[in-house]
BABASE-669890 format. One line per 2 residues: number of its first residue (from 1); their letters; for each residue x, y, z of N, C-alpha, C, O, CB. Coordinates in nm, 2 decimals, always signed. Each point is the difference from the previous one (the first is absolute). Glycine has a CB too. Example, Ala and Ser with C-alpha at 12.3 -4.5 7.8 and 13.67 -1.06 7.14 Angstrom:
1> AS> +1.32:-0.57:+0.78:-0.09:+0.12:+0.00:+0.09:+0.12:+0.00:+0.10:+0.00:+0.07:-0.29:-0.12:+0.05 | +0.15:+0.23:-0.19:+0.09:+0.11:+0.00:-0.08:+0.11:+0.08:+0.05:+0.11:+0.01:+0.07:-0.17:-0.23
***
This chain:
1> MR> +0.08:-0.12:+0.00:-0.08:+0.12:+0.00:+0.09:+0.12:+0.00:+0.08:+0.02:+0.09:-0.27:-0.14:+0.03 | +0.17:+0.21:-0.22:+0.08:+0.12:+0.00:-0.07:+0.11:+0.07:-0.11:+0.03:-0.01:+0.20:-0.09:-0.21
3> RR> -0.01:+0.13:+0.31:-0.05:+0.10:+0.09:+0.06:+0.13:-0.04:+0.12:+0.01:-0.04:-0.16:-0.17:+0.22 | -0.03:+0.27:-0.16:+0.06:+0.13:-0.02:+0.03:+0.07:+0.13:-0.05:-0.05:+0.11:-0.08:+0.07:-0.32
5> AL> +0.21:+0.08:+0.21:+0.03:+0.07:+0.13:-0.13:+0.05:+0.06:-0.09:+0.06:-0.07:+0.31:+0.01:-0.02 | -0.24:-0.08:+0.22:-0.12:+0.03:+0.07:+0.00:+0.14:+0.06:-0.10:+0.06:+0.03:+0.07:-0.30:+0.01
7> SR> +0.15:+0.29:-0.01:+0.01:+0.12:+0.08:+0.09:+0.10:-0.07:+0.11:-0.03:-0.04:-0.15:-0.10:+0.25 | -0.01:+0.25:-0.21:+0.08:+0.11:-0.06:+0.00:+0.12:+0.10:-0.11:+0.04:+0.04:+0.07:-0.12:-0.28
9> ET> +0.15:+0.13:+0.27:+0.01:+0.12:+0.08:+0.08:+0.10:-0.07:+0.11:-0.03:-0.05:-0.13:-0.10:+0.26 | -0.02:+0.25:-0.22:+0.07:+0.11:-0.06:+0.02:+0.11:+0.10:-0.09:+0.04:+0.07:+0.00:-0.09:-0.30
11> AR> +0.22:+0.09:+0.25:+0.03:+0.11:+0.09:+0.06:+0.11:-0.07:+0.08:-0.02:-0.09:-0.04:-0.15:+0.27 | -0.07:+0.29:-0.15:+0.05:+0.12:-0.06:+0.07:+0.08:+0.11:-0.06:+0.03:+0.11:-0.12:-0.03:-0.29
13> SS> +0.30:+0.05:+0.15:+0.07:+0.09:+0.09:-0.06:+0.14:-0.02:-0.03:+0.04:-0.11:+0.24:-0.19:+0.10 | -0.22:+0.22:+0.12:-0.05:+0.13:+0.00:+0.10:+0.10:-0.07:-0.04:+0.11:-0.05:-0.09:-0.15:+0.26
15> ST> +0.26:+0.00:-0.22:+0.10:+0.09:-0.06:+0.03:-0.03:-0.15:+0.06:+0.08:-0.06:+0.03:-0.06:+0.29 | -0.14:-0.14:-0.28:+0.03:-0.03:-0.14:-0.13:-0.06:-0.06:-0.09:-0.04:+0.07:+0.34:+0.00:-0.02
17> ES> -0.25:+0.02:-0.18:-0.11:-0.06:-0.07:+0.03:-0.15:-0.03:-0.07:-0.06:-0.07:+0.02:+0.28:-0.03 | +0.16:-0.27:+0.15:+0.03:-0.14:-0.03:-0.09:-0.10:+0.09:-0.05:+0.04:+0.10:+0.29:+0.03:-0.16
19> SY> -0.25:-0.19:+0.01:-0.09:-0.09:+0.07:+0.06:-0.14:-0.01:+0.09:-0.02:-0.08:-0.29:+0.16:+0.04 | +0.15:-0.23:+0.12:+0.04:-0.14:-0.01:-0.12:-0.09:+0.01:-0.10:+0.05:+0.06:+0.33:+0.00:+0.03
21> RH> -0.22:-0.17:-0.13:-0.11:-0.09:+0.01:+0.05:-0.13:+0.06:+0.11:-0.05:-0.03:-0.23:+0.15:-0.17 | +0.05:-0.16:+0.29:+0.03:-0.12:+0.07:-0.11:-0.10:-0.04:-0.11:+0.02:+0.04:+0.24:+0.09:+0.15
23> DA> -0.09:-0.22:-0.25:-0.10:-0.10:-0.04:+0.03:-0.13:+0.08:+0.11:-0.04:+0.02:-0.13:+0.13:-0.25 | -0.09:-0.15:+0.28:+0.01:-0.13:+0.07:-0.01:-0.11:-0.10:-0.08:+0.02:-0.10:-0.01:+0.08:+0.32
25> LP> +0.17:-0.20:-0.21:-0.01:-0.11:-0.10:-0.03:-0.13:+0.08:+0.09:-0.07:+0.04:+0.07:+0.18:-0.20 | -0.29:-0.14:+0.18:-0.03:-0.13:+0.07:+0.04:-0.12:-0.08:-0.02:+0.00:-0.12:-0.17:+0.12:+0.24
27> YS> +0.23:-0.22:-0.05:+0.05:-0.12:-0.07:-0.01:-0.11:+0.11:-0.01:+0.02:+0.12:+0.16:+0.10:-0.29 | -0.15:-0.25:+0.12:+0.00:-0.11:+0.09:+0.12:-0.10:-0.04:-0.02:-0.10:-0.06:-0.23:+0.12:+0.09
29> GH> +0.36:+0.02:+0.02:+0.12:-0.08:-0.02:+0.10:+0.05:-0.10:-0.03:+0.08:-0.08:-0.11:-0.27:+0.15 | +0.26:+0.14:-0.06:+0.11:+0.04:-0.08:-0.03:-0.02:-0.15:+0.03:+0.08:-0.08:+0.12:-0.14:+0.26
31> DE> -0.21:-0.05:-0.22:-0.03:-0.03:-0.14:-0.09:+0.09:-0.06:+0.00:+0.02:-0.12:+0.04:-0.26:+0.17 | -0.13:+0.30:+0.03:-0.09:+0.11:-0.06:+0.06:+0.13:+0.01:-0.02:+0.09:-0.09:-0.17:-0.22:+0.16
33> FV> +0.27:+0.16:+0.03:+0.06:+0.13:+0.02:+0.10:+0.04:-0.11:-0.01:+0.11:-0.06:-0.01:-0.14:+0.30 | +0.11:-0.06:-0.28:+0.10:+0.03:-0.10:-0.05:+0.05:-0.13:+0.04:+0.11:-0.05:+0.10:-0.29:+0.16
35> PL> -0.23:+0.11:-0.18:-0.05:+0.05:-0.13:-0.08:+0.13:+0.02:+0.00:+0.09:-0.09:+0.00:-0.32:+0.00 | -0.08:+0.24:+0.20:-0.08:+0.13:+0.02:+0.10:+0.12:+0.02:-0.02:+0.10:-0.06:-0.17:-0.24:+0.16
37> AA> +0.29:+0.12:-0.02:+0.09:+0.11:+0.03:+0.08:+0.03:-0.12:+0.02:+0.12:-0.03:-0.01:-0.19:+0.27 | +0.03:-0.02:-0.32:+0.08:+0.02:-0.12:-0.08:+0.08:-0.10:+0.04:+0.09:-0.07:+0.09:-0.30:+0.11
39> AF> -0.26:+0.17:-0.06:-0.09:+0.06:-0.09:-0.02:+0.15:+0.04:+0.00:+0.09:-0.08:-0.11:-0.31:+0.02 | +0.08:+0.24:+0.19:-0.03:+0.13:+0.05:+0.13:+0.09:-0.02:-0.02:+0.12:-0.05:-0.15:-0.21:+0.22
41> LG> +0.28:+0.05:-0.12:+0.12:+0.08:-0.02:+0.04:+0.02:-0.14:+0.05:+0.11:-0.04:+0.03:-0.20:+0.26 | -0.09:-0.02:-0.30:+0.04:+0.02:-0.14:-0.09:+0.10:-0.08:+0.05:+0.07:-0.08:+0.02:-0.31:+0.09
43> AG> -0.20:+0.25:+0.03:-0.08:+0.09:-0.07:+0.04:+0.15:+0.04:+0.00:+0.09:-0.08:-0.19:-0.26:+0.08 | +0.23:+0.18:+0.13:+0.04:+0.14:+0.04:+0.13:+0.04:-0.06:+0.02:+0.11:-0.04:-0.13:-0.15:+0.25
45> VR> +0.21:-0.06:-0.23:+0.12:+0.03:-0.06:-0.02:+0.04:-0.15:+0.06:+0.09:-0.05:+0.06:-0.25:+0.21 | -0.20:+0.09:-0.23:-0.03:+0.03:-0.14:-0.07:+0.13:-0.01:+0.01:+0.07:-0.11:-0.03:-0.31:+0.06
47> AG> -0.05:+0.29:+0.15:-0.07:+0.13:+0.00:+0.10:+0.11:+0.04:-0.04:+0.12:+0.01:-0.18:-0.23:+0.04 | +0.34:+0.07:-0.01:+0.10:+0.10:+0.04:-0.01:+0.04:+0.14:+0.05:+0.11:+0.04:-0.05:-0.03:-0.27
49> EA> -0.07:-0.16:+0.31:-0.02:+0.03:+0.15:+0.11:-0.07:+0.08:+0.05:-0.10:-0.04:-0.30:+0.14:+0.00 | +0.27:+0.02:+0.16:+0.09:-0.07:+0.10:-0.08:-0.10:+0.07:-0.12:+0.02:+0.02:+0.26:+0.19:+0.00
51> GM> -0.08:-0.31:+0.03:-0.06:-0.10:+0.08:+0.09:-0.05:+0.11:+0.12:+0.01:-0.01:-0.26:-0.07:-0.18 | +0.08:+0.00:+0.29:+0.08:-0.05:+0.11:-0.07:-0.13:+0.05:-0.13:-0.01:+0.01:+0.21:+0.24:+0.06
53> LV> -0.01:-0.33:-0.04:-0.05:-0.13:+0.05:+0.07:-0.03:+0.13:+0.12:+0.00:+0.01:-0.17:-0.08:-0.24 | -0.03:+0.06:+0.33:+0.05:-0.05:+0.13:-0.06:-0.13:+0.03:-0.12:-0.02:+0.02:+0.14:+0.26:+0.07
55> TR> +0.07:-0.34:-0.09:-0.04:-0.14:+0.02:+0.12:-0.09:+0.05:+0.11:+0.06:+0.03:-0.29:-0.03:-0.21 | +0.15:-0.15:+0.20:+0.11:-0.10:+0.04:+0.10:-0.01:-0.11:-0.03:+0.02:-0.12:-0.13:-0.14:+0.27
57> RE> +0.28:+0.08:-0.11:+0.11:-0.01:-0.10:-0.03:-0.10:-0.11:+0.02:+0.03:-0.12:+0.14:+0.02:+0.30 | -0.22:-0.16:-0.15:-0.04:-0.11:-0.10:-0.10:+0.06:-0.10:+0.02:-0.01:-0.12:+0.02:-0.17:+0.29
59> SL> -0.14:+0.25:-0.12:-0.10:+0.06:-0.09:+0.07:+0.11:-0.08:-0.04:+0.01:-0.12:-0.14:-0.06:+0.28 | +0.26:+0.13:-0.11:+0.07:+0.11:-0.07:+0.08:-0.06:-0.12:-0.01:+0.05:-0.11:+0.02:+0.09:+0.32
61> HD> +0.06:-0.24:-0.19:+0.08:-0.07:-0.11:-0.09:-0.05:-0.10:+0.02:+0.01:-0.12:+0.16:-0.07:+0.28 | -0.29:-0.01:-0.12:-0.10:-0.05:-0.10:-0.07:+0.10:-0.08:-0.02:-0.01:-0.12:-0.01:-0.18:+0.27
63> VR> -0.01:+0.30:-0.09:-0.06:+0.11:-0.07:+0.10:+0.06:-0.10:-0.04:+0.03:-0.11:-0.12:+0.02:+0.31 | +0.28:-0.03:-0.15:+0.10:+0.06:-0.09:+0.02:-0.09:-0.12:+0.01:+0.05:-0.11:+0.11:+0.06:+0.31
65> DA> -0.11:-0.24:-0.18:+0.01:-0.09:-0.11:-0.12:+0.00:-0.10:+0.02:-0.01:-0.12:+0.12:-0.14:+0.27 | -0.26:+0.17:-0.09:-0.12:+0.01:-0.09:+0.00:+0.13:-0.08:-0.07:+0.00:-0.10:-0.05:-0.14:+0.27
67> L> +0.18:+0.24:-0.12:+0.00:+0.13:-0.08:+0.10:-0.02:-0.11:+0.01:+0.10:-0.08:-0.07:+0.04:+0.28
***
C-alpha cells in the first residue's frame, strides 16, 4: 500500500520570507521505508530542492543506494 505524507508544517520567520516544510513519512518496516524515502528525496532533488534524511545507518545506506 503506497502512502503519502500525512503531516505538513510551514513556519515563516518574522524577519524573512523564507519557509520550510516538514513532511511525515509513515511506513511499516525497513522494506517499505527505503523505496518511499528514496522516491520522496529523489523527487525533491530533481526539482532542485534541498533535502535531509535522519534515520538509522543501515537505512541511510540503502536509501543512498536506491537513489
